[in-house]
MDTraj code that builds the backbone (N, CA, C; nanometers):
import mdtraj as md
import numpy as np

residues = "MET ASP ILE ARG ILE GLY ILE LEU ASN SER PRO ARG GLU ILE ASN PHE GLU THR ALA ALA THR ALA ALA ASP VAL GLU LYS ILE VAL ALA ALA ALA LEU ASP SER ASP ALA LYS PHE VAL ARG LEU THR ASP ASP LYS ASP LYS VAL TYR ILE ILE PRO THR ALA SER PHE GLY TYR ILE GLU VAL GLY SER GLU VAL SER ARG ARG VAL GLY PHE VAL ALA".split()
xyz = np.array([
    [2.4576, -0.5490, -1.4870],
    [2.3551, -0.5080, -1.3967],
    [2.3985, -0.3789, -1.3297],
    [2.3150, -0.2798, -1.3334],
    [2.3440, -0.1497, -1.2742],
    [2.2902, -0.1462, -1.1316],
    [2.3725, -0.1039, -1.0376],
    [2.3359, -0.0950, -0.8958],
    [2.3485, 0.0506, -0.8518],
    [2.2452, 0.1022, -0.7872],
    [2.2495, 0.2357, -0.7264],
    [2.2142, 0.2223, -0.5796],
    [2.2991, 0.2801, -0.4948],
    [2.2764, 0.2744, -0.3504],
    [2.2707, 0.4163, -0.2971],
    [2.1568, 0.4522, -0.2414],
    [2.1398, 0.5823, -0.1786],
    [2.1891, 0.5764, -0.0356],
    [2.2626, 0.6782, 0.0038],
    [2.3208, 0.6845, 0.1373],
    [2.2434, 0.7864, 0.2210],
    [2.2074, 0.7470, 0.3432],
    [2.1355, 0.8380, 0.4328],
    [2.2193, 0.9623, 0.4623],
    [2.1532, 1.0766, 0.4706],
    [2.2159, 1.2042, 0.5046],
    [2.3272, 1.2439, 0.4074],
    [2.3169, 1.2009, 0.2830],
    [2.4157, 1.2355, 0.1815],
    [2.3442, 1.2589, 0.0487],
    [2.3769, 1.3678, -0.0189],
    [2.3126, 1.3929, -0.1485],
    [2.3676, 1.3045, -0.2600],
    [2.4757, 1.2351, -0.2348],
    [2.5372, 1.1496, -0.3366],
    [2.4930, 1.0057, -0.3192],
    [2.5136, 0.9289, -0.4241],
    [2.4826, 0.7873, -0.4195],
    [2.5963, 0.7079, -0.4812],
    [2.6020, 0.5796, -0.4504],
    [2.7017, 0.4902, -0.5084],
    [2.6376, 0.4255, -0.6298],
    [2.7068, 0.4296, -0.7434],
    [2.6528, 0.3757, -0.8669],
    [2.7616, 0.2953, -0.9364],
    [2.7346, 0.1683, -0.9655],
    [2.8316, 0.0849, -1.0356],
    [2.7606, -0.0293, -1.1069],
    [2.8339, -0.0945, -1.1964],
    [2.7800, -0.2089, -1.2686],
    [2.8494, -0.3357, -1.2213],
    [2.7725, -0.4434, -1.2125],
    [2.8258, -0.5702, -1.1651],
    [2.7802, -0.6837, -1.2561],
    [2.8563, -0.7910, -1.2544],
    [2.8207, -0.9091, -1.3336],
    [2.7217, -0.9980, -1.2590],
    [2.6984, -0.9714, -1.1319],
    [2.6051, -1.0506, -1.0520],
    [2.4620, -1.0302, -1.1016],
    [2.3791, -1.1292, -1.0805],
    [2.2388, -1.1174, -1.1196],
    [2.1614, -1.0389, -1.0135],
    [2.0419, -0.9963, -1.0491],
    [1.9573, -0.9232, -0.9547],
    [1.9264, -1.0096, -0.8330],
    [1.9035, -1.1384, -0.8550],
    [1.8735, -1.2298, -0.7449],
    [1.9929, -1.2429, -0.6501],
    [2.1148, -1.2468, -0.7062],
    [2.2348, -1.2571, -0.6225],
    [2.2517, -1.1338, -0.5343],
    [2.2337, -1.0165, -0.5927],
    [2.2480, -0.8919, -0.5169],
    [2.1414, -0.8851, -0.4087],
    [2.0194, -0.9229, -0.4437],
    [1.9112, -0.9211, -0.3460],
    [1.9395, -1.0168, -0.2301],
    [1.9932, -1.1350, -0.2586],
    [2.0272, -1.2313, -0.1537],
    [2.1339, -1.1765, -0.0602],
    [2.2375, -1.1148, -0.1166],
    [2.3472, -1.0604, -0.0360],
    [2.2969, -0.9518, 0.0576],
    [2.2178, -0.8594, 0.0030],
    [2.1672, -0.7473, 0.0831],
    [2.0674, -0.7963, 0.1873],
    [1.9758, -0.8843, 0.1477],
    [1.8753, -0.9349, 0.2416],
    [1.9407, -1.0134, 0.3547],
    [2.0402, -1.0954, 0.3233],
    [2.1098, -1.1720, 0.4264],
    [2.1809, -1.0804, 0.5247],
    [2.2424, -0.9744, 0.4745],
    [2.3119, -0.8805, 0.5624],
    [2.2139, -0.8064, 0.6534],
    [2.1005, -0.7659, 0.5990],
    [2.0021, -0.6939, 0.6798],
    [1.9342, -0.7859, 0.7808],
    [1.9062, -0.9097, 0.7413],
    [1.8424, -1.0047, 0.8330],
    [1.9338, -1.0455, 0.9482],
    [2.0631, -1.0535, 0.9214],
    [2.1568, -1.0983, 1.0250],
    [2.2163, -0.9829, 1.1049],
    [2.1694, -0.8626, 1.0803],
    [2.2218, -0.7430, 1.1473],
    [2.3715, -0.7253, 1.1246],
    [2.4177, -0.7587, 1.0048],
    [2.5586, -0.7399, 0.9700],
    [2.5907, -0.5913, 0.9680],
    [2.7134, -0.5573, 0.9938],
    [2.7558, -0.4176, 0.9980],
    [2.7781, -0.3593, 0.8592],
    [2.8084, -0.4444, 0.7611],
    [2.8349, -0.3946, 0.6268],
    [2.7975, -0.4989, 0.5212],
    [2.7888, -0.4512, 0.3963],
    [2.7657, -0.5365, 0.2802],
    [2.8847, -0.5201, 0.1879],
    [2.9297, -0.6284, 0.1317],
    [3.0443, -0.6268, 0.0402],
    [2.9954, -0.6646, -0.0986],
    [3.0100, -0.5722, -0.1946],
    [2.9702, -0.5959, -0.3334],
    [3.0892, -0.5699, -0.4250],
    [3.0954, -0.6406, -0.5368],
    [3.2057, -0.6277, -0.6321],
    [3.1512, -0.5847, -0.7664],
    [3.2212, -0.4915, -0.8336],
    [3.1756, -0.4449, -0.9643],
    [3.2407, -0.5247, -1.0774],
    [3.2138, -0.4836, -1.2020],
    [3.2663, -0.5514, -1.3210],
    [3.4179, -0.5510, -1.3280],
    [3.4802, -0.4506, -1.2696],
    [3.6263, -0.4358, -1.2768],
    [3.6947, -0.4883, -1.1516],
    [3.6241, -0.5687, -1.0753],
    [3.6733, -0.6299, -0.9515],
    [3.7070, -0.5305, -0.8415],
    [3.6480, -0.4116, -0.8460],
    [3.6578, -0.3195, -0.7324],
    [3.5616, -0.3690, -0.6258],
    [3.6005, -0.3563, -0.5016],
    [3.5172, -0.4008, -0.3902],
    [3.4566, -0.2790, -0.3217],
    [3.3255, -0.2835, -0.2998],
    [3.2539, -0.1774, -0.2293],
    [3.2059, -0.2353, -0.0971],
    [3.2484, -0.1731, 0.0132],
    [3.2051, -0.2149, 0.1463],
    [3.1197, -0.1017, 0.2014],
    [2.9904, -0.1290, 0.2147],
    [2.8941, -0.0255, 0.2524],
    [2.8314, -0.0610, 0.3864],
    [2.8359, 0.0301, 0.4841],
    [2.7703, 0.0037, 0.6132],
    [2.6192, -0.0085, 0.5944],
    [2.5593, -0.1122, 0.6502],
    [2.4157, -0.1335, 0.6335],
    [2.3327, -0.0250, 0.7025],
    [2.3871, 0.0364, 0.8052],
    [2.3138, 0.1414, 0.8760],
    [2.2962, 0.2659, 0.7905],
    [2.3749, 0.2803, 0.6840],
    [2.3670, 0.4007, 0.6017],
    [2.2835, 0.3821, 0.4748],
    [2.2203, 0.2648, 0.4574],
    [2.1368, 0.2433, 0.3391],
    [2.0147, 0.3329, 0.3417],
    [1.9982, 0.4131, 0.2360],
    [1.8739, 0.4868, 0.2163],
    [1.7839, 0.4052, 0.1259],
    [1.8412, 0.3551, 0.0173],
    [1.7716, 0.2665, -0.0755],
    [1.8752, 0.1931, -0.1595],
    [1.8325, 0.0841, -0.2194],
    [1.9167, 0.0097, -0.3125],
    [1.8321, -0.0179, -0.4357],
    [1.8795, 0.0292, -0.5500],
    [1.8089, 0.0095, -0.6761],
    [1.8899, -0.0872, -0.7614],
    [1.8278, -0.1977, -0.7973],
    [1.8927, -0.2977, -0.8812],
    [1.8323, -0.2847, -1.0200],
    [1.9165, -0.2495, -1.1174],
    [1.8693, -0.2279, -1.2529],
    [1.8407, -0.3570, -1.3256],
    [1.7940, -0.3423, -1.4456],
    [1.7612, -0.4597, -1.5262],
    [1.8870, -0.5211, -1.5857],
    [1.8746, -0.6448, -1.6266],
    [1.9875, -0.7154, -1.6859],
    [1.9933, -0.6955, -1.8370],
    [1.9026, -0.6153, -1.8911],
    [1.8990, -0.5899, -2.0343],
    [2.0028, -0.4840, -2.0674],
    [2.0831, -0.5097, -2.1702],
    [2.1851, -0.4120, -2.2074],
    [2.1203, -0.2903, -2.2721],
    [2.1860, -0.1782, -2.2564],
    [2.1342, -0.0529, -2.3119],
    [2.1587, -0.0472, -2.4610],
    [2.0645, 0.0122, -2.5314],
    [2.0818, 0.0295, -2.6749],
    [2.1514, 0.1618, -2.7008],
    [2.2322, 0.1649, -2.8028],
    [2.3059, 0.2839, -2.8383],
    [2.2473, 0.3406, -2.9672],
    [2.2344, 0.4727, -2.9711],
    [2.1852, 0.5359, -3.0935],
    [2.0598, 0.6179, -3.0665],
    [2.0068, 0.6712, -3.1743],
    [1.8890, 0.7559, -3.1643],
    [1.7676, 0.6784, -3.2115],
    [1.6555, 0.7061, -3.1505],
    [1.5299, 0.6415, -3.1889],
    [1.4523, 0.7412, -3.2719],
    [1.4021, 0.6967, -3.3845],
    [1.3265, 0.7854, -3.4740],
    [1.1803, 0.7824, -3.4442],
])
top = md.Topology()
chain = top.add_chain()
for i, resn in enumerate(residues, 1):
    res = top.add_residue(resn, chain, resSeq=i)
    for name in ("N", "CA", "C"):
        top.add_atom(name, md.element.get_by_symbol(name[0]), res)
traj = md.Trajectory(xyz[None], top)
């Protein structure tokens, strides 16, 4: 699953892949925003931990769970 997080007042974004499902990521983010948590903790495929302050969220894009195809389309 591909995750993209846009950061307020920054031209860059955080982009990583995770083994979590779209529903799991949505639950984590929604729970943090509903409880006024200061940060969200997400883990990628390689067990790197991303701690992102909730106040800096511009947007969060959760990609599809379908794997990408490799090659050229005719």
